C-alpha positions in Angstrom: 91.8 113.2 117.6 91.7 110.2 120.0 94.1 110.4 122.9 93.4 106.8 124.0 96.5 104.6 124.2 95.6 101.4 122.4 99.2 100.0 122.5 98.3 97.2 125.0 96.4 95.6 122.1 99.5 95.8 119.9 101.9 94.3 122.5 103.5 91.0 121.6 102.6 87.9 123.5 104.6 84.7 124.1 103.1 81.4 125.1 105.0 79.2 127.6 105.8 76.8 124.7 107.8 79.6 123.0 105.4 80.5 120.3 105.1 84.3 120.0 102.3 86.5 118.6 103.0 90.0 117.2 100.0 91.4 119.1 97.1 90.5 121.4 94.4 90.2 118.8 93.1 86.9 117.5 90.7 86.1 114.8 88.0 84.0 116.4 86.8 80.7 114.7 83.8 81.3 112.5 82.1 78.8 110.2 81.9 80.1 106.7 80.0 77.4 104.8 82.3 77.7 101.8 84.3 74.5 101.5 83.5 71.9 98.8 81.7 68.6 99.2 84.9 66.7 99.6 85.8 68.8 102.6 88.5 70.8 100.8 89.1 74.5 101.4 88.1 76.6 98.3 89.7 79.6 96.6 87.2 82.1 98.0 87.8 80.7 101.5 91.5 81.2 101.1 91.0 84.8 100.0 88.7 85.4 102.9 91.4 84.2 105.4 94.2 86.1 103.6 92.1 89.3 103.9 91.8 88.9 107.7 95.3 87.5 108.5 97.3 90.6 107.9 96.6 92.4 111.1 95.9 89.8 113.8 98.6 87.9 115.7 96.8 84.6 115.4 94.0 83.1 113.3 91.8 80.3 114.7 90.1 78.7 111.7 86.6 77.6 111.4 86.1 74.2 112.9 87.0 71.1 110.9 85.4 67.7 111.4 87.7 65.0 112.7 85.4 62.3 111.4 82.7 62.4 108.7 80.1 61.3 111.3 80.7 64.6 113.2 80.2 67.0 110.3 78.3 69.9 111.7 77.8 72.4 108.8 77.2 72.5 105.1 80.4 73.7 103.4 82.6 72.7 106.5 86.1 71.6 105.7 87.6 68.4 107.0 90.6 66.9 108.6 89.4 63.3 108.8 91.7 61.8 106.2 95.2 62.2 104.9 94.0 63.1 101.4 92.9 66.5 102.9 96.4 67.4 104.1 97.2 69.4 100.9 94.0 71.4 101.4 94.9 72.0 105.0 98.4 73.1 104.0 97.0 75.6 101.6 95.1 77.2 104.4 98.0 77.2 106.9 100.3 78.7 104.2 97.7 81.4 103.4 97.4 82.5 107.0 101.0 82.3 107.9 102.0 84.1 104.7 100.3 87.2 106.1 102.3 87.1 109.3 99.7 85.5 111.7 100.0 82.2 113.5 97.6 79.6 112.2 95.6 77.4 114.6 93.2 74.7 113.3 90.0 74.2 115.4 89.1 70.5 115.6 85.5 69.4 116.2 82.8 66.8 116.3 79.2 68.1 116.2 77.6 65.2 118.0 73.8 65.6 118.3 74.1 69.1 116.8 75.1 67.7 113.4 72.3 68.1 110.8 71.1 64.5 109.9 71.1 65.5 106.2 74.9 66.0 106.3 75.6 62.6 107.8 76.2 59.5 105.6 73.6 57.4 107.6 71.4 60.3 108.7 71.9 59.4 112.4 73.3 61.8 114.9 75.3 60.5 117.8 76.0 61.8 121.3 76.9 60.7 124.8 73.3 59.6 125.4 70.0 59.5 123.5 68.9 62.9 124.8 67.8 65.4 122.1 68.9 69.0 122.2 66.4 71.6 123.5 65.9 74.1 120.8 65.9 77.9 121.6 62.5 78.4 120.1 61.0 75.4 121.9 60.8 71.7 121.0 63.7 69.3 120.5 66.3 68.4 117.9 66.6 64.9 116.5 67.1 62.0 119.0 70.8 61.0 118.8 72.1 57.4 119.2 74.3 56.9 122.3 77.9 56.1 121.3 79.3 52.8 122.2 82.5 52.6 124.2 84.4 51.4 121.1 83.1 54.3 119.1 84.1 56.8 121.8 87.7 55.4 121.7 87.6 55.7 117.9 86.6 59.4 118.1 89.4 60.1 120.6 91.8 58.6 118.1 90.2 60.7 115.3 91.0 63.9 117.3 94.6 62.7 117.6 94.8 61.9 113.9 93.4 65.3 112.9 96.1 66.8 115.1 98.8 64.9 113.3 97.4 66.2 110.0 97.4 69.7 111.3 101.1 69.3 112.2 101.9 67.9 108.8 100.0 70.7 107.1 102.1 73.3 108.8 99.7 74.7 111.4 101.1 76.3 114.6 98.5 74.6 116.8 95.1 73.1 117.2 92.1 74.2 119.3 89.9 71.5 120.7 86.3 72.6 120.3 84.6 71.8 123.6 82.0 74.7 123.4 78.7 75.7 121.9 76.9 72.4 122.7 79.0 70.2 120.5 80.2 66.6 121.3 82.8 67.4 124.0 80.3 69.6 125.8 77.6 67.0 125.4 79.8 64.5 127.4 80.5 67.1 130.1 76.9 68.3 130.5 74.5 66.6 133.0 71.7 67.5 130.5 73.0 65.5 127.6 75.1 62.8 129.3 73.0 60.3 131.3 75.5 57.4 130.9 76.3 55.1 133.9 79.6 53.8 132.6 83.2 55.2 132.7 82.1 58.0 130.3 79.2 59.4 132.4 77.6 59.8 135.8 79.2 62.1 138.3 81.2 65.2 137.4 84.5 63.3 137.2 83.1 60.7 134.8 81.6 63.5 132.7 85.1 65.0 132.4 86.5 61.7 131.2 85.9 62.2 127.4 87.1 65.8 127.1 90.2 65.0 129.1 90.9 61.8 127.0 90.6 63.9 123.9 93.1 66.4 125.3 95.5 63.7 126.3 95.3 62.1 122.8 95.9 65.4 121.1 98.9 66.1 123.4 100.3 62.7 122.7 100.0 63.3 118.9 101.9 66.6 119.3 104.6 64.8 121.3 104.9 62.1 118.6 104.8 64.3 115.5 105.7 67.9 116.2 109.3 68.8 115.7 108.9 72.4 117.0 106.5 74.1 119.5 102.8 73.4 118.7 99.9 75.0 120.6 97.1 73.1 122.1 94.1 75.2 123.2 90.6 74.3 124.5 87.4 76.3 123.8 84.5 75.9 126.2 81.2 77.5 127.0 80.9 78.5 130.7 77.3 77.6 131.3 74.1 76.1 129.9 70.6 77.4 130.3 69.1 73.9 130.6 68.3 72.2 134.0 70.2 70.2 134.7 73.0 71.9 132.8 76.5 73.0 133.2 76.9 75.6 136.0 79.7 78.0 136.9 80.8 75.6 139.7 81.1 72.8 137.1 82.9 75.1 134.8 85.5 75.8 137.5 86.0 72.1 137.8 86.6 71.9 134.1 89.1 74.7 134.2 90.9 73.0 137.1 91.0 69.7 135.3 92.3 71.2 132.0 94.9 73.2 133.8 96.1 70.1 135.7 96.5 68.2 132.4 98.5 71.1 130.9 97.6 73.1 127.8 98.6 76.3 126.1 95.5 78.4 126.5 91.8 78.4 127.3 89.3 80.1 125.0 86.0 81.1 126.6 83.1 81.2 124.1 80.7 84.1 125.0 78.2 86.1 123.0 79.0 89.0 125.3 82.4 89.2 127.0 81.0 90.9 130.0 78.0 88.6 130.5 77.1 87.7 134.1 76.8 84.2 135.7 73.5 82.4 135.9 74.2 80.0 138.8 76.9 78.0 140.5 78.8 80.9 142.0 78.1 83.5 144.7 80.4 86.0 142.9 78.5 88.5 140.9 81.4 89.6 138.7 81.3 88.8 134.9 82.0 85.1 134.1 85.2 86.0 132.2 86.8 87.6 135.3 86.0 84.6 137.4 87.4 82.2 134.8 90.6 84.2 134.5 91.0 84.0 138.3 90.4 80.3 138.3 92.9 79.7 135.4 95.6 81.6 137.4 98.7 83.3 136.1 100.2 80.4 134.3 97.3 79.6 131.9 96.5 82.3 129.2 92.8 82.9 128.6 91.3 84.1 125.3 88.1 86.1 125.5 85.6 86.9 122.8 82.1 88.5 122.6 80.8 91.5 120.8 83.9 93.7 120.9 83.1 95.9 117.9 85.3 98.9 118.6 88.9 99.5 119.6 87.7 100.7 123.0 85.7 97.5 123.5 88.8 95.4 122.7 91.0 97.5 124.9 88.5 97.2 127.8 88.4 93.5 127.2 92.0 93.2 128.4 90.9 94.8 131.7 89.1 91.5 132.4 92.5 89.9 132.8 92.4 87.9 129.5 95.7 87.6 127.7 94.3 87.7 124.2 91.2 89.4 122.6 89.4 87.3 120.0 87.3 89.1 117.3 84.8 87.2 115.2 82.0 89.3 113.7 84.0 92.5 114.1 86.6 91.1 111.6 83.8 90.3 109.1 82.7 93.9 109.3 86.2 95.4 109.5 89.1 93.3 108.2 91.5 96.2 108.9 90.6 96.4 112.6 94.2 96.0 113.9 95.8 98.0 111.1 93.6 101.0 111.8 94.6 100.8 115.5 98.3 100.6 114.6 97.9 103.6 112.2 96.2 105.8 114.8 92.8 105.5 113.0 90.9 103.6 115.6 88.0 106.0 115.2 87.6 104.8 111.6 86.9 101.2 112.5 83.6 100.1 110.9 81.1 98.6 113.4 78.2 97.8 111.1 78.3 95.5 108.0 78.1 97.5 104.7 75.6 95.4 102.7 77.1 96.8 99.5 80.7 95.8 100.3 80.8 92.1 99.9 83.7 92.1 97.3 85.7 94.7 99.2 85.3 92.7 102.4 86.2 89.4 100.6 83.4 87.4 102.1 82.5 84.2 100.2 78.9 83.9 98.8 77.7 81.2 101.2 78.8 83.1 104.3 77.5 86.4 102.9 74.1 84.8 102.4 74.1 83.6 106.0 75.1 87.0 107.3 72.3 88.9 105.5 69.6 86.3 106.1 70.2 85.6 109.8 68.5 88.5 111.6 70.3 89.8 114.7 73.5 87.9 114.1 75.6 90.9 113.0 75.0 94.7 113.1 74.2 96.1 109.6 74.1 99.5 108.1 70.8 101.1 107.3 
């Protein structure tokens, strides 16, 4: 019988805007490859979200493209036109119907978009610098966006925010992490521009901050009740030159000054240590929480497979614990904690349990064919 007190995970949480969550556990955004060609959410996708929205306080959806030229994944759903508002509303209703708040993650893939998914086959980015691939070599060479196109994409983020509001979501999360377009503008590796959108650190911040301002303006214009605006970022890049912890602190400072509801730090391992740009040897998440300060909630994520992992995560100072892969393996994670059955939480994917876990076929295929992505039984 466990004597650990997991109640801190079950405590309610209130954002400064007034939106309240029933607990401190969030479903992290995860691509599931299961929408249709038109960018609409499908039935299996809705069932997948319903299965995971019962326990958590908030669900951050898989990313949606704000413009067709930024589609990053096969089976990704869209928020790039008003015809998709009914599809978005179905998803918001499905999540909220189970008692969780629903946040739509808005995104542009930039140079990470597979050319085959783009109407003209041409990726775009801040500059014509290809991505360095993990196994060596380079991705496709992107075309540098014009100033006019940049302004258009900023407007696309605002329009997607309006659609999220009209569809009944409780907020949006701007995806500035994982090497996608906003990070490409912030990174000295991928942004070699010499105009107002690139150059020194302040100019590399211009595009992410312009997107945030446009999103906040859309909220001001269209939301009749409190509506969350969050920002997800990756704290460092392995490339040289690349984003360092020092530059990450500058990003946190700038986002905080603009004002937003939360920061979401994208990490594979919550407790990972910094590479460069700080003399402090503590985990990156602790340094980021310190930098954000008491007024700006931080969501942390990264390989928290057990109730003890999640509870320890709060020790880093984060306000909310996000679970991605753990909720694929164990959709009843929060319920088991609440029922005193934390020891029964599954930590490895049961390869015979697809239907019980309510995982759509395209996502299931990705899980079982991508080695090392998720712990599996046997």
